N, C-alpha and C positions, 0 to 999 in steps of 0.2 A: 477613487483610487486609479492611478494610471494603468494603462493596459499592460505595460511591462511589469509593473509591480504585481498586478493580479496574476499574470502568467507565472511569475516567479513563486507566488504564494501557492498556486495550484501545484507546481512542480515540487516545492518543498514539502507540502502536506501529503501529496501522493507518495513521495518517497518514504515517508513514515509508515503509511499503510502498506506499501510494498515490503518494507523491511519486516514489519510485524508478520506479514504473510509468509515471508521467507523463514522467519524464526519458527513459526508454527509448522511449516512444511517439513523441516529437518529435525526439530528438537522436541516435539511432543512425544512423551512416553507414557505408558500405563503404569501407574503406581497404585496397586490395589484396585479399587473401583473408580479411581480418578484419572483424568488425563492431566499431566503436569508438564510444563515446559522445563526441560533439564538441559542447560547449556554447559558443556564441560569447560573447565577453567582455561584450558589452552585455546578453545574457541572464543571464549570471552576476551582473552588477550588479543586475539586476531581482530575481533570486532572493534576493540578500542584502537588498535593499531591502524586499521584500514578505514573505519567509519566512526571516528571518535564522537561525532555529533549525534550518533544514534546509540552509543554505548549505554547511556543511562536508561533508555527504553528497554534494552536487553536486561539490564539490572532489575528494573521494575517487574519484568515478566518472569525472570528466571526463578525456578523452584516454586512457581505459583500454579495453582489449579487453572486449567484452561477452560474457559467458557466464552461464548459470544459476549456476554455482559462484562466479564472481567477484562477481556482484551480490549473491548470498546472503552471501558472506563480508564484503563491504563493509557491507551493511545490518546484519548481526549485530554487527560491530565498532562501527558507529555507535550501535546500540541499547545495547550494553554500556557504552560511554563516556558516552553522554548520560543513560541512565536507571538502569542497574543499580547500586544502592548509592549513587546520588546523589539523584535525584528519588524513586526508589522503593527499597525495601529490597532486600537481596541476594536473588537468585533470583526476584524478581517478574517480570522480563522473561521468563525461561524458562518460568515457570508460566503467564504470560499467553499466550505463543506456543503452548503446549500446550492452552489452554482452548477449550472449545466455543464460547464467545462470540466469541473472536478468529477462529476458523475460519469461523464464520458471517459475520462482518464481511467477511473477505476474499472469501468465496464470493459474497456479495451484491454486493460491489464489482465482482467479475469478471463477474457477470450484467449489471450496469449497463454496464460497459465494452464487453462484446460487443454489447449491445443498442443502444449509441450510437456504435459504431465509425465508421460512415460520417459522422456529424456531427462527431465528434472529428477525423476525417481531413480534413474539408473545409477547415479552417484551423487554424493553431496557436493554441490557447487557453492562457491562463495556468493555472497550478496553482490559483489562487484561483477561476477560472471553473469548473474541473473540480469543485472541492469544493462550490461553490455549486450546480452542477447536480446533483451526487450527493445533496446534502442535500435539495434540492427533490424529487428522485425518491424518496428514502427517506420523504418525508412523504406520499406517495400511499397511500391506503387499501389498494390491492392489494399494495403492497410491504410495508406493515406486516403484513398478513395472511400473506404469504409468510414473513416473518421469524418470526411466531408459530408457523407450522407447522414451520419448521426447528428452532426452539427446543424445541417440544413433541415432536419426532420422536425424541429420545433418542439419536440417532446423529450421527456426524460427517457434515456436509453434503458432504464429498468422497468419502464411501463410498456405494455403492449400497444402497438399502434392502433389496434381496434379495440373498442370497448364492448364488442359484440360477445354475447354469451353463447357458447357452442354446446 
């Protein structure tokens, strides 16, 4: 796969994961003993208006019990239908999910998320606002340098650099 197409696949697939995280951040509610994603109808309309390409994922998750497994299954199903064999060739999604570039992208997004949690919790921001903030943060020299270090490290950003047991 050409480098440009691979970078596009990483960006497309990462956006889906970011969107699912945004949904969980603002729309998870307790219903009895369960956590459920509950997106109000007006918000669903806005999602389709602003991010039509992600609306069907919101539909898949809305009113559903939230667990790591259920969200992962929905996201993977969405990715398969939306990208695998249609926008990208067969197996591009799976190879992208396994790639170092994708793992770094998710890792860096989670660093941003943790670092901005109090701001993101202060008021409900749109997904577009999240992406604009993330893009701006990614443009900072310190973040660019951090990415370079992750890319040069040769390892999975989710794995500790040392295998030593303490």
